FIVO-605766 format. One record per residue: x, y, z of N, C-alpha, C in turn. Coordinates in steps of 0.001 Angstrom, whole numbers, plus 524288, in hexadecimal, padded with zeros to 5 digits. Layout:
XYZXYZXYZ;...
This chain:
803B27FAC37FFDA7FFAA7FFC9800708038F8051B7FFEA;808A0804A68033D80BF8809DB803A680D8080A0E7FDFC;80E61807037FB4781125807B47F5D880D3B809F07F1DD;80860807AC7F27980409809437EF70802C380F787F04B;802A0810267F5A180221814FA7F7B6805B281A457F4E4;80B24817087F47A80F2981CDE7F1F280E4281D0F7ECB5;80AFD819957EA0180A73819DE7E4278083181ED87E17D;80437820307E542800F8824687E3A58042C82A197E508;8073082AC67E930808EA82FD37E8AD80D9482FD37E492;8109782C457E452814AA82B577E0E1812FD82C097DB5D;80DCC829EB7DA1F80C1482B607D50A809D68316B7D3D2;808FE833AC7D817806F38391F7D80080C6883CE17D81B;8106083A877DA368158283E5C7DA8D8174483CF67D4DB;816DC838827D23D818A6838D37CC988162383BCE7C89D;8108A83C107C9C280CBA83EFD7C6D780E0B845297C762;80EF9846A27CC33810DF84CBC7CC298160884D9A7CAE0;8187184A7B7CA1881E6E84C9C7C8CD81E2684BA87C2D4;81AC08497C7BFF181AB0848577B9E581A0D84E5C7B765;81CD484F077B31E81D23853027B06281982851D47AB79;813E1853987AB3A810B3853027A6C6811F1854EA7A235;811C38524079DD6813C28543F798CC80DCC854C9795B9;80D1385982794058085785AA7790E08099385BD278B93;807BF85872787928086985B4378267803FE85E7A780BC;806A58622D77E54801A8866F577CB080261867B177603;7FF2F864FA773777FEF4864E876D687FA1B868AB76B17;7FD0986BB57685D7F96E8713F765FD7FAC1870727600B;7F4DA8725875D9D7F5B2871F4758887F61E8779B7559A;7F97587A07758AE7FB2588046756CC7FF338816C75A3D;80296884FB75843807128866F759B0806BE888177602C;80A90887F8763378091B889057691B80FFF889C776A15;8112388D7276ACD816E088E3476D048173188E5D77205;813DD88FC17750B8139388F7077A3A80E8F88F4177CD4;80DEB88A9F77F3F8085F88913781558070388D11785FB;80AE788FE7787908096F8929378C788080D8983F78A70;8098989941784F38074789E73782D88029E89DDD77F3E;8016B8997277D897FD888982B7798C7F7F089A3E77D76;7F53689DC377B4D7F09D8A05D77D157EC0F89C2C77F79;7EC548973477C1B7E9108928677D887EB2688EAA78138;7EF2F88D1177F0E7F271887F8781B17F42D888E778666;7F5BC88DC27873B7F83C88F5878CF17F4D588E6A790C1;7F03388DC2790907EC5688BF3795097ED50886D279673;7EEE4882FD793507F0B187DFC795BC7F3EC87DE7799CB;7F9A3880227986B7FDEB87FC179C9D7FB74883B37A16E;7F8CC886527A0B57F6878892C7A5027F349886D77A7B8;7EFB1883B37A5BF7EB39880987A8817EF5F87D787ABEC;7F311879C07A94A7F57E8762A7AC357F8F0878957B1A3;7FA8387CA77B0E27FD2287ED57B5A17F8BF8813C7B964;7F3388817A7B82F7EF56882207BC5B7EE6687CC27BE9E;7EFC0879987BBB87EDFF8738B7BDC47F316870FB7C101;7F777874657C0BC7FBC1872D57C4C58003A871607C1EE;8002B870D87BCE88043F870597BA2B80813873857B98D;80D628723A7B960811F6876B87B8F381572873D27B460;8151B877DC7AFF081708876517ABDA81DF5875B87AC2C;81FA4871F57A9B6824EC86F817AAD2826E786D067B04D;8232686DA07B2DC8231986B2C7B8DF820ED865A77B856;81B2A8663D7B834818588611A7B728815A88604F7B2CD;8154F864207AEE081443862B17A97E8159A866F17A53F;8178F8643D7A1298193F8674D79CE4815F08663079753;8159986B5F7943781256869EB78F5C8167B869B078A50;814F6866A6787F981848864CA7829F8146F8679877E2C;815FD86BE577C68812B286EA1779BC814B386CB67741B;810FA86ADB76FCD811E886A2D76B1080CA386CAD7675D;80F2D86F15762EF80978870FF75F7A80BD28713A75A0A;80832870C27569580994870B2751F780472871C474E65;8043A873C07494A80071874D57465C7FE0A87033743D2;8014386C9B741558008E867D573D3D7FE61863877411F;7FB2385FEA73F287F94685BF8740D07FE86857D574149;80106857E573DCE805BA8545873D688096A854CE741B6;80AC585A217431580E0685C47746E380B8785B3A74CA5;806E385C4474BBA803D085A1F751C1804E18547B752E6;8040E851F874ECC8040284C3E75092809E884A9775283;80DD284D1874E7F812E784BED7512E8143684DB17568E;8123A85277757CE813338549C75D1880FA68523C76169;80B378504975F698088C84C8D7639680BAA8488B7651E;80DC58454276185810C98407F761D18161E841BC764B9;8177984646764B881BB3847D67680481BD8848BF76E40;816C884AE976E2C813EE84B73773118140B846147768C;810CE8420A772C7810B483CDB775678160083A6077635;819BF83BFE7732E81E37838C677430821BD83ACE7787D;8203C8405F77B71824178427677EF78247283EE67839E;8202D83C6A785B381A2B83D25784F0818AF8428F788AD;814E584441787C9810CC846DD78A5E80C268441D78E46;80AFA846A67919B807B2843BF79566801AE845107931A;800B984A3E790537FAEE84AC178E307FCCA84E2C7893E;7F99A84E98786077F94085276782367F3FC8564478151;7F53D85A79781077F20485EC7781A37F182860C077B7F;7EDE285FD0778587ED13860987722E7E9A6865D5772C4;7EBC2868F776F057E7C186D8676D537E6BA86DE7768B3;7E1F186D5B767FF7DED486D08762D07DE528675376070;7DA8C8653C75CEB7D92D8607075B907DD7385DCF758FA;7E089860BF756007E4EE85F09751FF7E9FB85CBA75655;7EA0685F9C759987EE3085E5375DDB7ECAD8596C760E9;7E75685924761EE7E47B854F5765417E59D84FDC761AB;7E45E8507875C7A7E48384B80758AF7EA7584A59757F4;7EEBF84D63758D37F32484C20758DD7F4F18493375DE8;7F32384B12761F67F498848F2767737F1E8842D576723;7ED2884242764317E9C883D987650E7ED6E83937761EA;7EF5B83AEC75D287F1A0837AD759CA7F727835DB75C26;7F9168395075F1C7FE30837D0762E67FDCC833E0767B3;7F9618341176A1F7F9898316776EBF7F32782FFF76F85;7F31382B3F771277ED8682925773627EE4F8284B779C6;7F0FE829A977AED7F2D8828417814C7F3E282D8578536;7F7D18315D7824B7F95D8366B7857D7F34F839FA78500;7F1D383A9E7896F7EC8183EA07892C7EE0A842B8786DA;7E985844E37847C7E947849FB780D67E4A184C657826F;7E62D851527843E7E2958553D784B57E16D85B68781D9;7DD48858F277F927DBCB85DA377B727DA6B8624277DB0;7DD9A8673477BDB7DCC786BE877D647D93A86E4A779E0;7D87386CB97756F7D40B86EF2771977D42D869FB76E09;7CE118695C76BB37CC9986568768457C706865EA7671D;7C58E8678A762C57C0C48690A761317BC97864F376199;7BDC185FCF75FF97BA7985B64760BB7BCDC85664760D7;7BD9C8552A7665F7C1E78511D767B57BEE584BE576724;7BABC84B43766C17B723846E8765767B76F845D476065;7B5B38497875D3A7B4D98482F7569D7BAD884802754DA;7BF1A84A40757617C35B849F6755537C6CB844B575703;7C32B8423875A4D7C60F83C8475B047C98183CB47605B;7C9D4841D2763A87CD3A841BC766F97CAED83E3176C1D;7C67F83EBF76D917C2D183BEC770E47BEFE8395C76FD3;7BCAD8367D772D17B8FC8322E771BF7B36D836C877354;7B407838C0777DC7B02583CF1779187B1E3840ED77C74;7AEAC8457877CBB7B10F84970780167B1E6847E47872F;7AC4C84432788087ABF7842F778D717B07083E2B78E80;7B0D883A7378AEB7B472836AA78B4F7B8C3835B678782;7BD71838C4787087C0848395D7829B7C30E833C578112;7C46D830B9784B17C53482A8D7838E7CA7282A0078180;7CEB682E07781807D2E582CCF77F537D72082FC1782D5;7DB80831EA77F617DEEB834FA782697DF0D83A0E781D8;7DA6B83BB377ECB7D97C841EC77E7D7D4F2843C07814F;7D521847F57842E7D0E384AB4785437D22C85113785A3;7CF37854467894A7D0BD85933789457CC0485D9D787C0;7CCC786081784AE7CA4A864AB783477C8118650F77D18;7C27F8665977BB87C0B7866FB777557BFDD86BE277624;7C16E86FC1773837C0FB874BC772BA7BCA38777176F97;7B8AD872CC76DCA7B41E874E476B2F7AFC2870EE76BB9;7AAE08745376BD87A68286FC676C257A51D86FA17663C;7A20786B6D765D47A19B8698E7612D79EC786C9075D6E;79C788714A75FA079877875F075C6779DA287A8C75AED;7A3348792C75C437A5BF87E3975C597A5DB88113756D3;7A49087E557526E7A49587FE774EC47A09F883B974CDD;79BFC8814A74F30797438843374F2B79784889857519D;799F188960755A579A9488EE67589179E7C8925F75740;7A23E890197529E7A60F894D2750D87A1B38961B74C12;79FD8893687491C79B4D8948C745817976F8993C7470E;795E78979D74C387923089B0874D90793508A0D774ED5;799338A10F751E379B548A5DF752C479C5D8A8AD74D8F;79DD88A6CF74A7879E918A92E744C8799748AA9A74271;795038A6EC742D7790A78A9C673FF178E4F8AE5B742C3;78EDE8ADEA7485078CC88B29074B3678F5E8B75074A6B;794DC8B69674A607980A8BC46747EC797188BEA47426B;7961D8B9AC73EE4795258BC16738CE78F458BAD673811;78B888BDB073863785D38BD62737C07856F8BB647321D;782278B832730727815A8B64872AB37852D8B3137282B;7890E8B1AB72B0978D548AE627293A78B118A84872716;78C1D8A7B472263789678A34871FA178E3889FA371E3F;792698A0BF71D8A7975489DEE71ADB79C9589DDC71F7D;79D7289A87721527A1D789A157257B7A588896717236F;7AA4F897D9724037AED38949D722EC7B13F8926172822;7B2FA88D687280B7B45088B1072CFA7BAA48897A72B92;7BED088AD172F037C3C98894772DAE7C40A883F573160;7C68B8805E72FBB7C67987BBD7336A7CC0087A2E7319F;7CEC487675734CF7D371874A3734767D23F86D2F73360;7D3CA86C0372FA37D213865F372ECA7D53D862D7732B4;7D9238643F733D97DD658614C737C77DA488613073CED;7D6748641573E6D7D336864AE743E37D012861277443C;7CFF285C08747587CBAB859667480A7C6A585AC0749EF;7C6FB85EA374C6C7C1158623374F117BFA4864FF74B9C;7C13A86624746D77BE9F86A13743697B9D3868B47407D;7B9E586309740617B53C860AA73CF67AFC7861BA74176;7B07C86162746097AC9E86199749007AAE486751748C6;7AE2586B1A749777AD108716A749387A9AA87251743D9;7AB87870AF73F5C7A9EE870B173A6E7A42B86E657397A;7A2D686A1073C9E79CF3867DD73CA979A4486BD97402F;79C7E86EB9743D7799928714E746C4797DF876CA74492;79B91878277415179AFC87CDC73EB7795C187C6873A02;796D9877FA7373D79378875677333978DC08766B735ED;78DC08731773AE7788C98732773D70785ED8783E73E64;78A6287B5A740B6787DB8812B740CC785E18843D73C18;7880488303738347879F886C973429783318847F730AA;7816087F79731B977CF087DC072D457786F880D872F1C;77733880CE733F37714D8832B734207712F888EC733F3;7751788B26732B4776D28916B732197770E892FC72C1C;777A688DEE7291D778B788EB37237377E0A8914572236;7815589014725047870F892F97257B789BB88ED572212;78D32890BB71DB878FF588DAE71A757954D88B6971D38;797B1887FB71E3079D14887A87208B7A08B885C671C71;7A4E98883871BB67A969887CE7184A7ADF78855E71B8C;7AE848805371BCF7B3D987EFD71E547B86A87F1771BC7;7BD458814471DF87C1588808571B557C60987F3C71FBD;7C8AC87BA171C837CCDA878D07207A7D1DA87C9571F96;7D52B87CB3724C87D9B087F63725297DD0487D827298A;7E2A287E687294B7E52687D6B72CF97EA2F8809872E65;7ECC2880B4729987F0B6883CF728A77EFE58895672701;7F45A88DBB727AD7F225892E87275D7F1258937A720E6;7F3708906B71E0F7F233891B5717D37ED2888F6E7179A;7EAAA88B30719407E5BF889C3719657E22888DE171AE7;7E2BF88FFE71F5C7DF30893A5722467DEFB898AE71E33;7E29A8998771BF07E29689ED9718567E05989D1F7136B;7E01C89835711B67DD83896B570C7A7D7A58960870E9A;7D64C894D9713CF7D0AA8932B7145B7CDAC89926714E9;7D06189CDD7163E7CEAB8A14D716D47CE0D8A492711A0;7D1198A2AF70D347CF928A55A709197CBCE8A246705BC;7CB0D89D6D707197C72589A00704FC7C15689C77706B0;7C24D89DD170CFC7BC5889F4270F027BBCE8A4E070C8A;7BFDE8A82570D197BEC38ADA770AFE7BC728AEC570597;7BD6D8AAA67030E7BBD98AA736FC6C7B6808A7BF6FC36;7B42A8A58B7013B7AE548A3B0700707AB158A6397035E;7A6218A627704267A2448A8B5706A77A1C38A80370C4D;7A6528A52870EB97A69A8A56A714AC7A7308AAAE716AB;7A4CC8AC4B71B9A7A3B28AFDE71D257A55B8AFFA72368;7A8B08ABDB724EE7A94B8AB5372AF57AC858A68C72A7C;7AFFD8A53772F787B3648A02172F487B38B89EA173535;7B32F899E0735E47B4C5898B273A2A7BA848958673A48;7BE628963A73DD27C4248932773DC37C28B88FED741C9;7C24888A437418C7C24388683747037C53A886F274914;7C57E8854274EEE7CAAD8850C7523D7CDC58813274FCA;7D3108828774FA87D6A387EEF74E307DBE38812974F63;7E07387E167509D7E535880E97516C7E80F8834E74E0A;7E68C8815E748407E8618836E7439F7E65F8890D742DC;7E10E88A0A744637DF7088DFA7438F7E0E489257747BE;7E1B18902474D5B7E3CD893D1751247E88E8951174E94;7EC48892B774C337F2518941174B837F1918989D74760;7EC81898E5744237EC7089C2373F8A7E74C89F20740A7;7E72E8A19B745AB7E2BD8A437747537E3F28A986744A2;7E7FA8ACDC744747E8DD8B15B742147E7888B0CE73CB0;7E9798ACAA739447E97C8AD4E733817E3368ABD273345;7DFB68A9827363C7DA5D8A877735987D73E8AE1D735E8;7D9488B0B873A547D72E8B66C739C57D7A58B94B73742;7DD108B9E6734137DDCC8BCC6730217DB7B8BB7772B30;7DAFE8B6C972A2A7D7B68B50B724FE7D3368B63C7254A;7CFD08B5EB72A0A7CA218B64F729BD7C96A8BCC072977;7CD088BFEE72AEC7CCA08C50272ABD7CD908C6A972440;7D1748C3F0722377D2F48C48371C7D7CDA08C3DF71A4A;7CB6D8BEEF71A517C7118BCE5717427C1D98BFC171928;7C2F08C27E71C927BD338C5217208A7B98C8BFD07212D;7BBC38BD51724A47B7D98B7F6725937B7C88B81B72AF8;7B3348B92B72D637B38E8B8C7733E57B4508B33973570;7B8AD8B27E738AD7B9BA8AD4173AE37B9808AC3F73F5F;7B74E8A86D741977B7178A6CF7472D7BA1B8A24B747C3;7BD7C8A21D74C8C7C09D89D9774CE17C01889B2C7519C;7C2BC89687753E47C2E4894C37590C7C5F88961C75C67;7C8D88994B75BDD7CE768996775EF07CEA189FC2760DF;7CE4D8A107765EB7CE1C8A6F77680B7D1FD8AA6976593;7D7128A8AB764BB7D9E38AC6B763BC7D9538AE8875E4B;7D62A8AC9A75A717D61D8AE4D755857D35E8B41E754FE;7D0978B5A07596C7CE608BB5A759267D25C8BF31759F8;7D6A58BD3475CB17DBA58C07575EC07DF2B8C12375ABB;7DE058BE4C755457E0DF8BFD1750F47DEE58C0E374CCF;7DA178C32674DF87D6B58C61F74A087D1F78C2777476F;7D16D8BE3874AFB7CC288BADA748537C7A18BDB574AB7;7C2BE8BB9B748637BE4F8BE5F74A687BC3A8BBD574ECE;7BB4D8B6BB74F257B90B8B3607532D7BBA18AE9F75491;7BAB28ADCA75A837BC478A96275B127B8EF8A61A75E33;7B6E28A1CB75EB47B3B989E35761107B601899BF76217;7B6B4897E1768077B8DB892E5769567BA9D892A976E6A;7BCDE88D9E76FA47BDF388CF4774C57C21F890827771F;7C29588FE177C417C7C9892B077EC87CBD488F2877F70;7CDEB88E3477B2E7D21888A4E77BA57D5ED88A7478019;7D6F188ECC782B47DB6088F2C7867F7D82A88BA078B30;7D35888BEE78BD57CFBA8892E790BB7D0F08838B78E34;7D0998819978A2D7D1AF87C01789BF7D6BC87A2B78B87;7DA4C87D6778A5F7DFC187B3678B887E06087BC2791DD;7DD1287F54794377DD6687ED879A297DAD287A1679B87;7D6E687814799A17D3D48744779AE17D79286EAD799E1;7D9DD86F54795EE7DCA486B1C7947E7E120869117986B;7E2D186DA279BC67E6BF86D2079F9A7E4B0869797A306;7DF728694A7A4627DCF1866327A96C7DCE3860477A6B7;7DB96860707A17A7DC3C85A6379F607E1858578E7A051;7E53985AF779F1B7EAF38591A79FC67EB748571F7A5D1;7E98385AD27A93C7EAC985A2C7AF0D7E80E8558C7B157;7E2F4853EE7AEB57E0C384F897B0747E2C984A5A7ADED;7E46084B417A8DE7E6AC8464B7A7707EC42844C07AA5D;7EFA9849267AB067F4F9847BF7AEBF7F305845537B303;7EE08846B97B6337EC93843667BB757E96483EB67BA69;7E9D483DB37B4F57E85E837D77B5457E39F837207B1A2;7E11C83B227AFDB7DB6983B2A7AC8F7DD21839127A804;7D8BD835B87A5D87D801831FF7A1757D5F08362F79CC1;7D9DF838BD798DA7D70F83C58795CB7D2D7838B679299;7D24E83443791A27CD08831A678F167C96183290792A5;7C8FE83417797DE7C429834A579AA67C36C83AAC79C3A;7C71483D8879A5D7C671843F579BF67C3548467D7974A;7BE77846DF797347BA8A849A2794AF7BCEE84D8779242;7BCD084E0378D3B7BE478536C789DD7BA7C857DB78B60;7BD0A85D7A78BC27B95B8616678DEC7B92E8651178871;7B478868867887B7B42286B4B784AA7B5CB8713F785B5;7B7FA874DE782317B80C879F8783C27B2C087B6878539;7B3B887FA678AFE7AF7C8816078D0D7AF388873378C13;7B3C588A1078AF27B49D88E36789517B5488909F78298;7B12F892EB780EB7B1458952877B4A7B1E389B3977B8D;7B4A689C507773E7B5FF8A1E8777D97B3DE8A45D77224;7B2168A87A771C97B0238AC0E76E0E7B37F8B08C76DCE;7B6558B1DB7693B7BA088B745768E87B7A78B96B7638D;7B7968BE607637A7B6928C19975E987B9648C73F75E55;7BC4B8C69A759CE7BF0C8CB097587B7BC308CEED7547B;7BA8F8D3FF7579D7B7D98D73A754C97BA098DA9C7513E;7BEA68DB2B751F17C27B8DDE574E477C21A8DAB374840;7C2EE8D5B3748C67C1F58D2BE7444A7BC3D8D323741CC;7B8CA8D22A7455C7B31E8D289743617B23C8D86C7414C;7B5328DD1A742857B3308E1C57406E7B5998E1B173AA7;7BAF08DF6073A9D7BDA48DF27735A17BB208DBFC731B2;7B7BF8D7587342F7B4638D42472FF97AF468D6AB72E33;7AE088DBD0731837A9458DD99731257A4C08DAAA73471;7A5CC8D841737777A29D8D4DC73AE67A0ED8D8DD74058;79BA88D7CE740BC79AE98D9D274771799798D481749A4;79CDB8D35674D2879AE18CF50750E7795AC8D091753DC;792328CC917540B78D218CD47756B178F8E8CDDE75D84;78B928D1B275F4F78CAA8D0F37660D78C168CBAF767C9;788ED8C8EB765CD787BB8C3017686B78C448BF1F768AA;7903B8C043764B2794D68BD9A764DD799378C04076836;799568C5D5767A479C4A8C7D676CAC79BFA8C7747713E;797318C75377262795E98C60A77850797BB8C0BC77933;7973D8BD48775C679A078B6FE7774379F6C8B77977796;7A1F68BB67774EC7A8028BB3E7748B7AA778BB7F779C0;7AF0C8B76577A507B2688B86177ED97B6898BC9577DF3;7B7558BE4B777ED7BA9F8C178778327B9958C3EB772EF;7B9BB8C9C7772957B8868CD0476ED77BE058D0E276D7D;7C05C8CEC9768EF7C58F8D2CC767847C3F88D6DA76410;7C5D38DB2D766657C40F8E049763797C7BC8E22675EB2;
């Protein structure tokens, strides 16, 4: 009995002495996780949970734009090995899933984890992946609704999507469901690289499209300034799914508070470190959504944003 009694304190001591290694995989450039306006929420939340970086946990940051490079970086994290992978974006989650079926993966953002095949259900993920989903199934419809509210009489909408993003099929279906009863024509156009985005706006500018939705995607976040400039050049009102867009001249943003997602992702990592099984940790949805409007851009486009939309806005850029 004495020997058995010594095992628990010894195991606890070994666990307290462990330096946990967190792989952080992002599908966009991140020079410093501590300076990034979204991702820095994760190490901040880990500190609040009692973790001290370089003392009892380290972050192995990896980022890339291409799927192929993400696959290689995910494999690199597995080979280190890390104790958990935090994946930012559906393409990063996909790369991590391909690299390991045993190391826990925490989604910081992923639009449709069930439809993308990451988890069996939100309530019971059933594998090594859990975390946060950043969009409800009607996210596409909500983006459409914001655009239609800002541009009365809009009957032809362009939708910029990334075919590499497994979540976009759900968003596109949601937009179609919302557009059909309103008799709004939807023009889907695929893009990922900077040149493809430029070509997409050139095509949309020549058609009868009168508004654009840029779906949430790391590729579009990287090129948000380009999207804002092209929308202005072609005089196309454009709503995006990322907050920073309005600060680089974009008209409107509607989407989840991604920083809040990464704060909450830290709680998943903590629970996994304490022995929780990711297969049994329910996937949580974003609870905070933000609407931001750039009135200067609206004036340049000749738009008057309805008071009903301004009242809803979390931020109005003058």
